[in-house]
C-alpha positions in Angstrom: -48.4 -19.5 -7.0 -45.5 -20.1 -9.4 -44.1 -23.5 -10.2 -40.6 -23.6 -11.6 -38.8 -26.6 -13.1 -35.5 -27.8 -11.7 -32.7 -29.6 -13.6 -33.8 -33.1 -12.6 -37.1 -34.4 -13.8 -39.5 -34.8 -10.9 -38.5 -31.8 -8.9 -40.5 -28.5 -8.8 -39.7 -25.3 -7.0 -42.9 -23.8 -5.7 -43.2 -20.1 -4.9 -46.6 -19.7 -3.0 -48.4 -16.4 -3.1 -47.5 -14.6 0.1 -49.7 -11.7 1.3 -47.6 -9.5 3.6 -48.3 -6.2 5.4 -47.2 -4.5 8.6 -48.9 -7.3 10.7 -47.0 -10.1 9.1 -48.0 -12.4 6.3 -50.5 -15.0 5.2 -49.9 -17.8 2.7 -51.7 -21.0 1.6 -49.2 -23.8 2.2 -51.2 -26.4 0.4 -54.5 -26.6 -1.6 -55.2 -29.9 -3.3 -57.2 -28.1 -5.9 -54.5 -25.5 -6.8 -51.7 -28.0 -6.8 -53.7 -30.4 -9.1 -54.5 -27.5 -11.4 -50.7 -26.8 -11.5 -50.1 -30.5 -12.5 -49.0 -31.8 -9.1 -51.6 -34.5 -8.7 -50.2 -36.6 -5.9 -52.4 -37.4 -2.9 -50.6 -36.7 0.3 -51.3 -39.1 3.2 -48.8 -38.1 5.9 -47.3 -34.9 7.3 -43.9 -34.9 9.1 -42.3 -32.3 11.2 -38.5 -32.2 11.8 -36.6 -30.0 14.2 -32.8 -29.9 13.9 -29.9 -27.9 15.2 -27.1 -26.2 13.2 -24.9 -28.5 11.2 -27.3 -31.4 11.3 -27.4 -33.5 8.1 -30.2 -35.9 7.5 -30.4 -38.2 4.5 -30.2 -39.3 1.8 -33.4 -41.3 2.3 -36.0 -43.0 0.1 -38.4 -45.9 0.2 -37.8 -48.9 -2.1 -41.1 -50.4 -3.0 -43.5 -47.8 -1.6 -41.8 -44.6 -2.9 -42.9 -41.3 -1.5 -43.4 -38.0 -3.3 -42.7 -35.1 -0.9 -43.7 -31.5 -0.5 -41.0 -29.8 1.6 -41.2 -26.4 3.4 -39.1 -24.7 6.0 -41.3 -23.1 8.7 -38.3 -21.5 10.7 -34.7 -21.3 9.8 -32.8 -22.4 6.7 -31.6 -25.6 5.0 -29.7 -26.8 2.0 -31.9 -29.4 0.5 -30.4 -32.1 -1.8 -32.2 -34.5 -4.1 -30.4 -37.3 -5.9 -31.9 -39.2 -8.9 -31.6 -42.9 -8.0 -34.0 -44.1 -10.7 -31.9 -46.7 -12.7 -33.9 -46.0 -15.9 -33.5 -42.2 -15.7 -31.0 -40.3 -18.0 -30.0 -38.3 -14.9 -29.4 -41.4 -12.7 -26.7 -40.5 -10.1 -27.1 -36.7 -10.6 -28.0 -34.4 -7.8 -29.4 -30.9 -7.3 -29.3 -28.6 -4.2 -31.7 -25.9 -3.1 -31.7 -23.3 -0.3 -35.1 -23.4 1.5 -35.8 -21.0 4.3 -38.6 -19.3 6.2 -37.4 -16.1 4.5 -37.7 -17.2 0.9 -40.8 -19.3 1.7 -40.2 -21.7 -1.2 -41.5 -25.2 -1.3 -39.8 -28.1 -3.0 -41.8 -30.9 -4.7 -39.8 -34.2 -4.8 -41.2 -37.0 -7.0 -41.0 -40.7 -6.1 -37.7 -42.5 -6.9 -35.5 -39.6 -5.7 -33.3 -39.7 -2.6 -33.8 -36.7 -0.3 -31.7 -35.1 2.4 -30.8 -31.8 3.9 -28.4 -30.0 6.2 -29.2 -27.2 8.6 -27.7 -23.8 7.9 -29.3 -21.8 10.6 -29.1 -22.1 14.4 -32.1 -24.4 14.3 -34.7 -25.4 11.7 -38.3 -26.4 11.7 -39.1 -28.3 8.6 -42.5 -29.7 7.5 -43.1 -32.1 4.6 -46.0 -34.0 3.2 -45.6 -37.6 1.9 -47.7 -39.4 -0.7 -47.3 -42.8 1.0 -46.9 -43.9 4.6 -43.4 -44.4 6.1 -42.5 -48.0 6.4 -39.2 -48.7 8.2 -39.0 -52.2 6.5 -39.0 -50.4 3.1 -36.4 -47.8 3.9 -33.4 -47.2 1.7 -30.6 -44.6 1.8 -27.5 -43.4 0.0 -24.4 -42.3 1.9 -24.4 -38.5 2.3 -20.7 -38.2 1.5 -20.7 -40.6 -1.6 -17.5 -39.5 -3.4 -18.9 -40.5 -6.8 -21.9 -38.2 -6.4 -19.7 -35.3 -5.3 -22.4 -33.4 -3.4 -21.2 -30.0 -2.4 -22.6 -29.8 1.1 -22.2 -26.3 2.7 -21.4 -27.8 6.1 -17.8 -28.9 6.9 -18.3 -31.4 9.7 -22.0 -32.3 9.9 -23.8 -34.0 12.7 -25.0 -37.3 11.1 -26.9 -40.1 12.8 -25.2 -43.4 13.2 -27.7 -45.0 10.8 -27.1 -42.4 8.1 -23.3 -42.7 8.5 -23.5 -46.4 7.7 -25.4 -46.1 4.4 -23.8 -47.3 1.2 -22.6 -45.3 -1.8 -25.1 -45.4 -4.7 -22.8 -47.6 -6.8 -22.8 -50.3 -4.0 -26.6 -50.5 -3.7 -28.0 -53.6 -5.3 -30.5 -52.9 -8.1 -33.4 -54.6 -6.3 -32.9 -52.0 -3.5 -33.4 -49.1 -5.8 -36.8 -47.8 -7.0 -38.4 -49.6 -9.9 -40.8 -48.3 -12.5 -43.4 -50.7 -11.1 -43.1 -49.0 -7.7 -44.9 -45.9 -8.9 -41.8 -43.8 -9.7 
């Protein structure tokens, strides 16, 4: 397994060992021991599975007082995964980074707490699995508008399919400070 840094602090690109032959392949998608040895010490408590169709855009989501670290992996298809630094104390506050994750490249993305996360679907469909370090709490949910002009995210989908809820989120500059992650929240 190789772990590569990204531009934003708190993001790691993980390239698991894949053992392939004429029958197919085998890979270990998670081993607490191996990940801890590699410096990723978060305890994951919830697994989520998402199925989406081409052009779907989900995000940019986070939890305010119960932030979640995530380990994201595409099981089938391809996405463009985006992470935005929304930690007010961070030198990269308001910066974003994008990654192509697919069942072909088999990469995983580790997203630390205090970062907003979203993705758009590039293939006909996608099956995405991600682990979370805290339980989802709808009362603690936060989000940043996917098309926030000040962030300038270069989404590779022209007219995405976005939920009503996600289309009503606010730009980052309009989110009150108490609705952003705090250092005390574990970020």
